[in-house]
N, C-alpha and C positions, 0 to 999 in steps of 0.2 A: 962168496957172500958179498965181498966188496963190489963186485960187478953188479950184483942185484941192487944194492943201494944206489949205485950210479945211474942205473936205468930208471929207477923210481924217481930220482931227483930230476932227471931230464924231462920225464913225463909231466911232473908237477910244474916245471918251468914253462912248458909249452901251454898248459892249461891257463896259467896266469897270464901269459902273453895274449891268448885269445880273449880273455875277459877284459883286458885293458884296451882292446881295439875299439874304435868308434863304431856304433851301430849303424846299419844301413837302413834308411827310411825310404818309403815310396812317396813321391809327390803326386797326389791324385790329379792335380791340374795338368801335369805333364802326361799322365796316363790318358787324359782326354785330348791330348794334342794341342793344348793351349800354351802359348809362349809365356813363360814367367821368368822373372829375373829377381833373385833374392840377394840383396847387397850384404857384404860382410859387415859385421858389427864392429864397433870400436874395441870390444873385448877380444875380438879375433885378430886384431891387427897390432903388431908390435910397434910401439912408439906412435900410435895414432894420436891426432890432436884432439882438443876438447870441442871441436866443431860438431854440433849436433843439428845444424840447420840444413835441410836438403836443398838442392837446386830448385829455383822457381821457374816453372814452365808456363808460358802464356802464348796467346795468338797463334795457336796451331791452325794452319790453313792449307788449302791445296790450290794449285793453279788451275785445276779442271774439276768439273762436277761429274763428267763422264769420259771414259777412255775406251779404246777398242783394241781387239787382238784378232789374230788370224790373218788379217789383211791391213794395209796401211791407207786405204782410200776411203774410209768411212768417217774419219775424224782423228783427233789426237790419240796417239798410242802411249804417250808419256805423260806423267803427272809429277809435278814438283811439290813436295811437302815441306812447308816452312814451319819453324817454331822459334819463339823468342825464349832464350834460356839464360839465366843469370845465376852466378855463384862466385865466391872468392877463389875457388879452386876446382873448376870443372875437370873431371877425369874423362868422361865420355858422354856423348849424346847419341842415342840410337833410335831408329825407327823399327818398331815391331809391326809386322804386317802378315796378312793371311788372305788367301783367295777363298771366298765363300760362295758356293753355288755350283759345285762340281756335279750335282745330281743327287736327289734325295737328301738335300741339306748337308752334303759332305763338305769337308774343308780340306785345304791343301796342307795345313799345319803351319804354325807361326814361324816366321823367319826374322832374322835381325839384319839390319843394314846401317852402317855408320853414317851419321849426319855430320857435315862439315860446315864451318863458318861460311855464310854466303857472301859476306862482304867484310873486308878487313876493317877493324875498328868498330864493328857492331856486335850485337849479341844475337843476331839472327842466324839460325842454322838451317840447312836445306839438304835434301837428297832427291835424286831422280829415280823413279820407278818406270821401267819400260814394259808395258803389257804385251807388246809385240814379241818380246824375248821371253818373258816369264808367264804370260797369261795362257799359254798353251795347255797348262795344267787344268784349265776350266773345261776342256774337252768339248768345246762347242756350245757350252751353256752360258747363259747370261747370269750375272750375279753381282757381287760387291767385292771391292778390295777394302778390307778392314785394316785400320792402322791405329797405332798408339805411339806417342813419343815418350821415351824414358831417358833419365839423366842420372848420373852418379858423380859425386865429388871425390876429392882425394881422401876424405875421411870415411868414405864408404856410405855416406847418406844418399838415399835413393828416392826418386820421385817419378811420377808418371802422370801424363795427361792425355786423355781422360784417365782417372784413377781406377774406375770400376767398370768401364765399358770401352767402346772404341768408336772412332769416327769411320766414315766410309765414303768411297767413290764408286759410282756405278761402272761396271765393266761389261761390255757387250761384244758378242762375237760378230765380226764383220762378215756376214753370210755371203756365199756365192750362190746365185740363183740360176738354174739352167733355163735358157731361153728357147722357146719352141722354134722350129724351122720347118720348111716344106717337106724335108726328107723324113721327118719324124725323129731325127737324131737330136741328142742333147749335148752336142760337143762344143757349143759356143757359150761359155759361162759369162754372165753379166753381173758385175758387182752391184749389190743393192744395199746401200747403207740404211740402217734402221731409222736415221733422222737425216733430214735434208741439211746440207751446208747452207748457211745464211747467204743471201744475195750479196754480191760484192766480194766474197771471200774466195772466189775461184782462183787460187794461187796468188793473184794480186801482185805479180811480179816477183814473188819469192819462191825459191826452191824448184823442185821438179815440176815442169808444166803439166804432167799427167796427174798430179796430186793436188787436191783441194785442202786448204788448211783454214781453220777458224781464225778470224782476224783478231789480233790483240786489241784490247779496248780498256781504257781507264774507267773504272767504276767509281773511284773516289779521287778527287783532286780538291784539296781545301787549303786555304791560307788564312792565318789568324787576322790579318788586315792587309788590304792592298793599297792603303793610303797612310803613310807613316812619316814621322819626322826623324831627323838624325838622332841616333842614340836609342831608337826604339827597337824592340825585339820582334822577330818574325818567325812564325812556326808554319812549316809546310808539311802536309801529309798526302799520301797517295796510295792507290791500290789498282792493279791492273789484272785482268783475266786473259787467259790464252797467251800470256807473255812467257812462253817456254824458252825463249832465248835471252831473257833478262830485261831489266829496266835501267835506263841511265838518266841522271840529272845533270844538265849542263855538260854532257859528254862523259861523266864519270859513272861507273857502275854503282848501283844502289840496291838495297834489298827491296823485296816486294811481298807484302806491303811494307812501306817505309815512311820515315819522317826526317825532317831536317830543321834545325833550330839555329838561328844566327842573329847577330845584332847589327843594325845599320850603323856604319861609322859615324862618329860625331861630326866629322868634317865633310860629310857627303853633301853634294850639291843638288839643286832641283833637277828632277828628271825621272825617266822611266827606266827601271831595271827589270829585265825579263828573264825568268827561269824557264828552261826547256826540259820537259820530261819526254822520253821516248820509250815505248814498249815494243819489244821485238818478239815475233813468234814465227811458227812454220819451220822451214828448213833453215837452221842456224848458219849454214854456209851462204845463204842468200835469203835473209829473213824478210818477212813482212813487217813493216813499221807503222806505228800509229803514235802521234805525238800530241802533247798538250802544252800550252804555254801559260805561265803564271806571271802577269805583269805586276810589279811593285812600283808604286809612285811615291817618290820621296819629295816631300814639301818642306822646304826650309822656311820657317816663319820669318816674316820681315822684322828687321831690327828697328825698333821704334827710336826715332831721333828726338831726344828731349828738347823741349822748348828752352831757349836760353833765358837765363834770369836777367832782369833789367835792374841795374843799380842806379839810384838817383840820389842827388844831394843838393844842399844849398850852402853857400859860403859867402862871407862878407870879409874878404881878405883886405888887410891893409898892407902897405908897402913892406916887402920883406917876408910876408907870410907864405906858407906852402899850402898846396891844395892836393888832396888825394882824389883824383878823378875817377878811378876804377874800383874804389873801396877795397883795395888789396893791402892796405896798411902802410903804404909808403908815399913819399912825396913824388908827384908826377909833374908839378908845375910850381913856379915861384911868381908871386905878384909883385910888380914894381910900378910905383907912381913917380914919374919924373917931372912931367909938366901936364897941363890940361890937354895937350895934343900928343902926348906920348906916355901912355900908361897901358899896361896889359900883362900878359903871362909869357914867361920864357920857360923853355924845356928843362925838366929834371928827370934823370934816370931814363933817358932815351925817348921821351915823349915827343911826338911830331904833331904839328898843327897845320891847318889849312882853312882859309876863309870860305864859308859857304854862302851866306847871303841873309835874306830876311824871311825865308820860308823854312819850315821845319824839315830837316833832312832825315832820311831813313838810316838805320845802322849800316845797311849794305852800301848805301850811297857814300857814307862817310868812309867806309873801308876802302871802296874803290878810289875815292878822291885822295886819301892818304897814300895809297899804294902807287898812284899815278904821279905823285910829286908833293912834297910837303916842306914846311919850314920849321924853325925852332922857336918861333915866337908869334904872338898875335897882338895887335894894337886895337883896343876897344874904341879909340877915337876915330876909327875909319868909317863909322856910320853903319856898320853891319850889326845884325842881331844874333846870328848863329855862326858857330865855328866848329869844325870837325877836329877830332884828335884820335891818335892811336898811341897807347901807352907802351912803355918798354916791355910790359908783361903780355902784350899782344891783344889787348882789349880796345875795342873801338867804340866811339860815342860822339856826343856833341855837347857844346856849351851854349847856354842862352844868357846873353848879357842884358841886365835890367837897368843899369845906370849906377850912379854914385849912391853910396849909402849915407845919406845925409850930406852935411857940408864937408867937402873933401879936404878943406883946409883944417877943419877941426878933427876929422877922423883919419888923418894921414892918407887921404886919397882913397879910402876904402870904397869898394864897389860891391854891388849885389849881383851874384851870378848863380845860376843853377846848371847842373850837368847830369848827363845820362850816359850809361855805358852798358854793354851786354857781357855776360859771363863767358860766353864762348868766343874764341878768337875769330 
């Protein structure tokens, strides 16, 4: 009897274990062969963060509109898919793709391929698809390569672009056409590409001489301003097609499409600064190149030279009085009356004097005269009217002598003078 109870207990435990197992569900999307990706939720993850914002995907583009398979002489067989993806904690960025057009609307089934950062320090991701290697599944039919970019962050937030459809690139079989000959045999195949290679793209010095490649070409080259001043900001942007081997800016690899933002140094000098963009395509071991130049002209605005201020004054000094010739608040000269034939100014605080004559001098002329030789005093009895001076503070000017101020015996030999100086040395 004890053994019977033991058997019943084990049977009951097995039933409970089966009921606790997670149910299996069918994904109708996968039944149809459509690639889907369901991120885990934060409730499913132990210790997941509070992040609920999915990665932001934008600028999903392709390097080609049409690619070929089965042969390599009709045009490009590779396409680069680019996407701009941003998030604080990106876990993965993938390309979901499917070959559509196998016949009677059949599809190959969706596949996943990891996308990598296309340039260090940017948010652009890229991946290369080779139709020559993977397109054979089309079975000689023309069709489309459908694709979609998906991204997931560390918190399990998921996003896709496009979210409810897909983008596409045309994929065409590079057909071999049998050429007729006199014997009636069809043993001499001739490659007939479905579209002609544009003139000038016949290898152009790059890659296998027997292969024609489409020439890389810049479709967008913009600059915010090509005439700037120091301290201004400059924004460049570009996009190239058929650039299967990449794009460089001033010799450094950059994303395609891409942009560059920088500030002109505040100490930059007048002149032209040229940026060089190079797009490379074809055989990457010996690529075809096409370049574009972006000249930036830096114009330093001229520094305005302020007009010097002119200081002027009048004085009626008597013997022993001081005179402030440059209006700087200090004594620049001392007036002394000794006799009618000996009266004038002597230097104070480093002022220098020089006789000019009877015509009005310019400030520059007085500066030159003082610097060429000067004295420490002037005598108004010498018959001249104008005298140059340079003060100890570095200001130059001239004095005009008008004569005695009234009776010199009554006014202690006082004289009437006017003087002019400039503010700049």
